[in-house]
Kinemage of the C-alpha trace (Angstrom):
@kinemage 1
@onewidth
@group {chain A} dominant
@subgroup {mainchain}
@vectorlist {calphas} color= white
{ca met a 1} P -31.690 -30.719 -50.616
{ca thr a 2} L -32.865 -27.257 -49.288
{ca val a 3} L -32.822 -28.122 -46.093
{ca val a 4} L -29.314 -29.567 -46.342
{ca val a 5} L -28.424 -26.294 -47.455
{ca val a 6} L -30.037 -24.356 -44.861
{ca ile a 7} L -29.047 -26.923 -42.438
{ca val a 8} L -25.098 -26.302 -43.734
{ca ala a 9} L -25.615 -22.451 -43.766
{ca val a 10} L -26.940 -22.078 -40.206
{ca ala a 11} L -23.583 -24.383 -39.099
{ca ala a 12} L -21.472 -22.286 -41.078
{ca met a 13} L -22.738 -19.222 -39.282
{ca leu a 14} L -22.294 -20.485 -35.994
{ca val a 15} L -18.619 -21.587 -36.430
{ca ala a 16} L -18.132 -18.009 -37.789
{ca ala a 17} L -20.404 -16.870 -34.716
{ca ser a 18} L -18.332 -18.523 -32.473
{ca val a 19} L -14.672 -17.833 -34.134
{ca phe a 20} L -15.641 -14.084 -33.876
{ca ala a 21} L -16.572 -14.185 -30.466
{ca gln a 22} L -13.301 -16.230 -29.516
{ca glu a 23} L -10.969 -13.394 -31.377
{ca ser a 24} L -13.422 -10.574 -29.943
{ca glu a 25} L -13.161 -11.918 -26.143
{ca glu a 26} L -8.747 -12.663 -26.656
{ca met a 27} L -9.255 -8.723 -28.227
{ca ala a 28} L -10.580 -7.576 -25.269
{ca ala a 29} L -8.444 -9.192 -23.014
{ca glu a 30} L -5.260 -7.819 -24.761
{ca lys a 31} L -6.668 -4.423 -24.371
{ca val a 32} L -7.022 -4.859 -20.552
{ca leu a 33} L -3.803 -5.833 -20.735
{ca lys a 34} L -2.331 -3.164 -22.652
{ca lys a 35} L -4.391 -0.378 -20.668
{ca ala a 36} L -2.996 -2.162 -17.321
{ca glu a 37} L 0.670 -2.113 -18.313
{ca met a 38} L -0.052 1.630 -19.668
{ca met a 39} L -1.345 2.691 -16.220
{ca glu a 40} L 1.275 3.539 -13.422
{ca met a 41} L 0.276 1.821 -10.401
{ca pro a 42} L -0.244 4.298 -7.615
{ca phe a 43} L 2.743 2.261 -5.690
{ca gly a 44} L 5.405 0.371 -5.658
{ca gly a 45} L 7.204 1.662 -8.431
{ca glu a 46} L 11.136 2.224 -9.228
{ca lys a 47} L 10.441 6.301 -7.805
{ca asp a 48} L 8.146 4.743 -4.460
{ca val a 49} L 11.001 2.224 -3.355
{ca ala a 50} L 13.923 4.848 -3.970
{ca phe a 51} L 12.050 6.900 -2.078
{ca ala a 52} L 10.994 4.135 0.554
{ca lys a 53} L 14.963 3.680 1.140
{ca ala a 54} L 16.045 6.885 1.061
{ca leu a 55} L 13.356 7.566 4.498
{ca trp a 56} L 14.750 4.714 6.114
{ca lys a 57} L 18.656 5.927 6.209
{ca thr a 58} L 16.906 8.998 7.210
{ca ile a 59} L 14.737 7.976 10.075
{ca gly a 60} L 17.429 5.292 11.358
{ca gly a 61} L 17.411 6.051 15.201
{ca tyr a 62} L 13.943 7.163 15.156
{ca asp a 63} L 13.720 5.500 18.493
{ca gly a 64} L 15.359 8.161 20.144
{ca trp a 65} L 13.573 11.171 19.007
{ca pro a 66} L 11.763 13.140 21.630
{ca met a 67} L 8.453 12.908 20.724
{ca gln a 68} L 7.206 9.449 21.048
{ca ser a 69} L 4.183 7.876 22.654
{ca asp a 70} L 3.939 4.938 25.056
{ca ile a 71} L 4.054 1.445 23.961
{ca met a 72} L -0.248 1.284 23.247
{ca pro a 73} L -3.114 -1.092 22.084
{ca gly a 74} L -2.955 -1.086 18.492
{ca lys a 75} L -5.311 -2.267 15.674
{ca ser a 76} L -5.577 -4.671 12.827
{ca pro a 77} L -3.443 -4.404 10.693
{ca his a 78} L -0.988 -2.774 12.832
{ca gly a 79} L -0.741 -5.116 15.365
{ca met a 80} L -1.124 -5.863 19.059
{ca phe a 81} L 0.573 -2.842 20.568
{ca ile a 82} L 1.992 0.222 18.880
{ca arg a 83} L 4.269 3.100 19.944
{ca met a 84} L 4.024 5.932 17.830
{ca tyr a 85} L 7.198 8.704 17.074
{ca tyr a 86} L 6.892 11.762 15.179
{ca ser a 87} L 9.796 14.028 13.756
{ca ile a 88} L 10.546 16.499 10.072
{ca val a 89} L 13.247 14.602 8.250
{ca thr a 90} L 15.040 15.913 5.067
{ca ile a 91} L 15.245 13.373 1.973
{ca asp a 92} L 16.752 15.436 -0.877
{ca glu a 93} L 17.334 18.778 0.925
{ca val a 94} L 13.825 18.810 1.374
{ca ala a 95} L 11.930 18.414 4.867
{ca tyr a 96} L 8.964 16.425 5.289
{ca his a 97} L 6.877 15.556 8.340
{ca val a 98} L 6.580 12.094 9.220
{ca val a 99} L 5.122 9.800 11.864
{ca val a 100} L 6.692 6.385 12.681
{ca lys a 101} L 4.620 3.616 13.641
{ca asp a 102} L 5.932 0.285 15.432
{ca asn a 103} L 4.115 -2.308 14.913
{ca tyr a 104} L 4.259 -4.972 17.440
{ca gly a 105} L 3.084 -8.987 17.937
{ca gly a 106} L 3.110 -12.218 18.438
{ca glu a 107} L 1.618 -15.334 19.856
{ca gly a 108} L 0.485 -14.658 23.737
{ca val a 109} L 2.069 -11.504 23.910
{ca thr a 110} L 0.881 -8.694 26.788
{ca leu a 111} L 1.646 -5.427 26.781
{ca glu a 112} L 4.571 -5.891 29.516
{ca met a 113} L 5.894 -8.147 27.432
{ca val a 114} L 6.759 -5.598 24.593
{ca lys a 115} L 7.937 -3.020 27.505
{ca glu a 116} L 10.329 -5.120 28.925
{ca asn a 117} L 11.767 -6.410 25.164
{ca pro a 118} L 10.266 -3.968 22.191
{ca ser a 119} L 12.458 -5.505 19.809
{ca gly a 120} L 11.643 -8.817 20.346
{ca tyr a 121} L 8.141 -8.375 19.451
{ca leu a 122} L 8.395 -5.633 16.335
{ca met a 123} L 6.375 -6.898 13.308
{ca ala a 124} L 6.978 -4.209 11.241
{ca val a 125} L 7.616 -0.166 10.915
{ca thr a 126} L 5.122 1.677 9.171
{ca pro a 127} L 5.937 5.440 8.309
{ca met a 128} L 3.449 8.142 6.716
{ca leu a 129} L 5.006 11.182 5.541
{ca gln a 130} L 3.615 13.916 4.253
{ca arg a 131} L 5.399 15.104 0.814
{ca glu a 132} L 5.215 18.078 -1.013
{ca pro a 133} L 2.400 19.701 -2.110
{ca gly a 134} L 0.683 17.475 -5.148
{ca tyr a 135} L 2.214 14.493 -4.359
{ca asp a 136} L -1.385 12.938 -3.676
{ca ala a 137} L -3.535 15.989 -3.143
{ca asp a 138} L -6.630 14.206 -2.540
{ca asn a 139} L -5.071 12.151 0.189
{ca asn a 140} L -3.237 15.223 1.811
{ca asp a 141} L 0.371 14.215 0.225
{ca trp a 142} L 1.182 11.173 2.434
{ca phe a 143} L 3.757 8.618 1.662
{ca trp a 144} L 3.022 5.570 3.414
{ca val a 145} L 5.174 2.529 3.353
{ca lys a 146} L 5.455 -0.874 5.538
{ca tyr a 147} L 9.274 -1.617 6.330
{ca gly a 148} L 10.199 -5.022 8.584
{ca pro a 149} L 11.994 -4.661 11.171
{ca asp a 150} L 15.037 -5.046 9.139
{ca gly a 151} L 13.883 -2.065 6.874
{ca ser a 152} L 13.003 -4.339 3.771
{ca ile a 153} L 10.055 -2.721 2.292
{ca gly a 154} L 7.005 -4.875 3.021
{ca met a 155} L 5.003 -6.628 -0.383
{ca asn a 156} L 1.484 -7.331 -0.923
{ca asp a 157} L -0.267 -10.526 -1.954
{ca met a 158} L 0.526 -9.321 -5.981
{ca asp a 159} L 4.250 -8.755 -5.008
{ca val a 160} L 4.030 -4.993 -5.168
{ca ala a 161} L 6.474 -2.900 -2.990
{ca met a 162} L 3.907 -1.135 0.055
{ca ala a 163} L 5.736 1.774 -0.733
{ca gly a 164} L 3.887 5.037 -2.358
{ca arg a 165} L 0.134 5.646 -2.290
{ca val a 166} L -0.449 2.860 -0.760
{ca ala a 167} L -3.700 1.202 -1.866
{ca lys a 168} L -5.054 3.951 -3.359
{ca gly a 169} L -8.508 3.995 -4.696
{ca met a 170} L -9.011 0.719 -2.968
{ca pro a 171} L -11.819 -0.206 -0.618
{ca met a 172} L -8.795 -0.973 1.848
{ca gly a 173} L -5.625 -0.315 3.003
{ca cys a 174} L -3.489 2.618 3.800
{ca ile a 175} L -5.436 6.008 2.307
{ca ala a 176} L -8.757 4.202 2.805
{ca cys a 177} L -8.178 3.195 6.608
{ca his a 178} L -6.541 6.771 7.754
{ca ala a 179} L -9.014 8.842 5.456
{ca asn a 180} L -11.668 7.968 8.096
{ca ala a 181} L -9.540 10.039 10.653
{ca gly a 182} L -11.379 12.626 11.969
{ca gly a 183} L -9.963 15.995 11.034
{ca gly a 184} L -9.219 15.518 7.618
{ca asp a 185} L -5.469 15.146 8.372
{ca tyr a 186} L -5.336 11.458 8.031
{ca leu a 187} L -4.121 10.826 11.627
{ca phe a 188} L -5.722 8.921 14.454
{ca ala a 189} L -3.269 9.982 17.000
{ca asn a 190} L -4.770 13.647 17.723
{ca asp a 191} L -8.678 12.569 17.432
C-alpha cells in the first residue's frame, strides 16, 4: 500500500510540474509578445511611411538634378548598375541633404543596355536623407527608404515598410552595410 501511495504522489508531482511548466512557457511567451508590442520598431511605422511619402513627392524630377553620377557597376542589394544623385530638399520647411540611388538590373542586362534605356531596367530607388540632429545619432541621423520605380514603398519579408532607420541594430541591412563606409559618413561614393 505504501508503494502505491508513493507512486501516486510522484505521479501527482509530475503532473503538477508539467502543468506549471506549460503555464510558465505560456506566461513567458505572453511577456515576449507584450514587450514586442510595447517596443517601437526602428522603421516602417506610420511616421516613417508618412515622411517617405513626403520625400517621394519632394524628389520628383530628381533625374534632372545637376549633381549626378554616370551609370556605373553596382553591388547587391542595389543592383547590377546604379546612378546616384545629390541635392538639398525641403520637407515641412526643413532642409535636408539627400542622396538618391537608382538601382538597375534584369536578366542579362549590360551597362550599354541600361544607358540606352534606364527606365526599362530601373528596379528600385533608394534614397538616404540626413534628418535633423537626434533622429538617429548612432547612425549619423540617416533616414533610409526603398521605393519601387513607381514610388511605392518597398516591404521586407516581414511585411514592414522599408522606411526610416531600416534594419537598425540588425547584422544586415542599410545601416549595417553603410556603417562600413570610410570616413564614418555612411557614404561609399566619396571613399
